[in-house]
C-alpha positions in Angstrom: -33.2 -32.3 41.1 -30.5 -30.3 43.3 -28.9 -29.4 40.2 -31.9 -28.0 38.5 -32.1 -25.8 41.9 -28.7 -24.6 41.6 -29.7 -23.8 37.6 -32.4 -22.1 38.9 -30.5 -19.8 41.7 -27.5 -19.1 39.1 -29.8 -18.3 36.8 -32.1 -16.1 39.6 -29.0 -14.6 40.6 -27.4 -13.7 37.3 -30.4 -12.1 36.2 -30.4 -9.8 39.2 -27.1 -9.0 38.8 -28.2 -7.6 35.5 -30.9 -5.9 35.8 -29.3 -4.6 39.2 -26.3 -3.3 36.4 -28.6 -1.6 34.2 -30.2 -0.2 37.2 -26.5 1.4 38.0 -25.5 2.0 34.8 -28.7 4.3 34.0 -28.2 6.4 36.8 -25.1 6.5 36.0 -25.9 8.1 33.0 -28.2 10.5 34.7 -25.9 11.9 37.2 -23.4 12.6 33.8 -26.4 14.0 32.4 -27.6 16.4 35.1 -23.7 18.0 35.8 -24.0 17.8 31.8 -27.2 20.1 32.4 -25.6 22.2 35.3 -22.5 22.7 33.2 -24.3 24.7 30.5 -25.7 27.0 33.1 -22.4 27.6 34.7 -21.0 28.6 31.5 -23.6 31.2 30.4 -23.0 32.6 33.4 -19.2 32.3 33.1 -19.9 34.3 29.7 -22.1 36.6 31.2 -19.3 38.0 34.4 -17.6 39.9 32.0 -20.5 42.0 30.4 -21.4 42.2 34.1 -17.6 44.2 35.1 -17.9 46.4 31.5 -21.5 47.8 32.8 -20.7 48.4 36.7 -17.1 49.5 35.7 -18.5 52.8 34.9 -20.6 53.5 37.9 -18.6 51.6 40.6 -15.4 53.4 40.8 -14.8 52.9 44.6 -15.5 48.9 44.5 -12.7 48.3 41.8 -11.6 45.5 44.6 -15.0 43.5 43.9 -14.3 43.7 40.3 -10.9 42.8 40.1 -11.7 39.8 42.2 -14.2 39.0 39.4 -11.9 40.0 36.2 -9.7 37.5 38.2 -11.9 34.8 38.9 -13.1 35.1 35.4 -9.4 34.6 33.5 -9.0 30.9 34.1 -10.4 29.1 31.0 -13.6 27.3 32.2 -13.0 24.3 30.4 -9.8 23.6 31.9 -11.6 23.6 35.8 -12.2 20.3 37.9 -15.4 19.4 38.9 -14.3 20.5 42.1 -13.0 23.9 40.6 -16.4 24.9 39.2 -17.9 24.0 42.3 -16.0 26.3 44.3 -15.7 29.0 41.6 -19.7 29.0 41.0 -20.0 29.7 44.9 -17.7 32.7 44.7 -19.2 33.8 41.4 -22.9 33.6 43.3 -21.2 35.5 46.1 -19.6 38.5 44.1 -22.6 38.8 42.2 -24.9 39.0 45.4 -22.5 42.0 46.4 -22.8 43.5 43.1 -26.7 44.0 43.2 -26.5 44.8 46.9 -23.9 47.9 46.0 -26.1 48.9 43.1 -28.8 49.7 45.0 -26.5 52.7 46.1 -26.0 53.9 42.5 -29.3 54.8 41.0 -27.6 55.8 37.9 -26.8 52.1 37.5 -30.0 50.8 39.0 -31.7 53.0 35.6 -29.3 51.8 33.1 -31.4 49.6 30.7 -27.9 47.6 29.9 -27.6 46.7 33.3 -31.1 46.2 34.1 -31.2 43.4 31.0 -27.8 41.8 32.2 -29.2 41.6 35.7 -32.4 40.0 34.9 -30.4 37.2 32.6 -28.1 36.7 35.5 -30.9 36.2 37.5 -32.7 34.4 35.2 -29.4 31.9 35.2 -28.8 31.7 38.5 -32.6 30.2 39.0 -31.8 27.7 35.7 -28.5 26.7 37.8 -30.5 26.1 40.9 -32.7 23.8 39.4 -30.0 22.3 37.7 -28.4 21.4 40.9 -31.4 20.4 42.5 -31.8 17.7 39.5 -28.4 16.9 39.5 -28.6 16.0 42.9 -31.3 14.3 43.2 -29.4 11.9 40.5 -26.7 11.9 42.6 -28.5 10.8 45.9 -30.5 7.7 43.5 -27.2 6.9 42.7 -25.5 6.6 46.0 -28.5 5.2 47.8 -28.5 2.1 45.1 -24.1 1.8 45.9 -24.6 2.0 49.7 -27.5 -0.1 49.9 -27.7 -4.4 50.3 -27.8 -6.2 48.1 -27.4 -3.8 45.5 -23.9 -2.4 47.1 -22.3 -6.1 45.8 -23.0 -5.6 42.5 -21.7 -1.9 42.3 -18.4 -2.9 44.2 -18.0 -6.0 41.4 -18.4 -3.4 38.8 -16.7 -0.6 40.3 -19.5 2.1 40.9 -18.3 4.5 43.4 -20.2 7.5 45.1 -21.0 10.5 43.0 -20.3 14.1 44.9 -23.1 16.1 45.8 -23.4 19.9 44.6 -23.0 21.6 47.5 -23.1 25.6 48.7 -19.6 26.6 48.9 -18.9 28.6 52.6 -19.6 31.7 50.9 -23.2 31.0 49.3 -24.2 29.8 53.0 -22.7 32.7 54.5 -25.2 36.0 54.3 -23.8 39.3 51.8 -21.6 41.3 54.1 -21.4 44.8 52.1 -18.6 47.1 53.6 -19.1 50.8 52.2 
């Protein structure tokens, strides 16, 4: 009788470990999918930056430093950036794009340019897609992190080497108000 009880406990424990491992594995895949989705939008915005700089160059002679900074950031190959570099660069690009749109208010002919209007609408749409993808990604990261740090699933996570994932957070530049110095 004792052997049967021990066998049942071992089988139940094995089933729990298997179910918990599978949940963690599925959550890990969702995190990867979430980052991949966000990465597509980050890359799309990355590719729009040269077009924005080219359109704005002719109108914004006095803001050449901002354009140089955008060009400098953009010289790096996106594919070679790590997760942290993509997060930091994303924040800087969002900040600089916001500055360009704010400065564009002082250039009526730029604001009236059909190319600028179309590009600004496209960038605004991409920014919204990035924000939505960040929400999804951070939600999946939250789910796996909760599973990794709560008992008893944390034991299975430790045994199989699951580690907490990093949230995609706003950078310092993104948290600050956009400053325009004319």
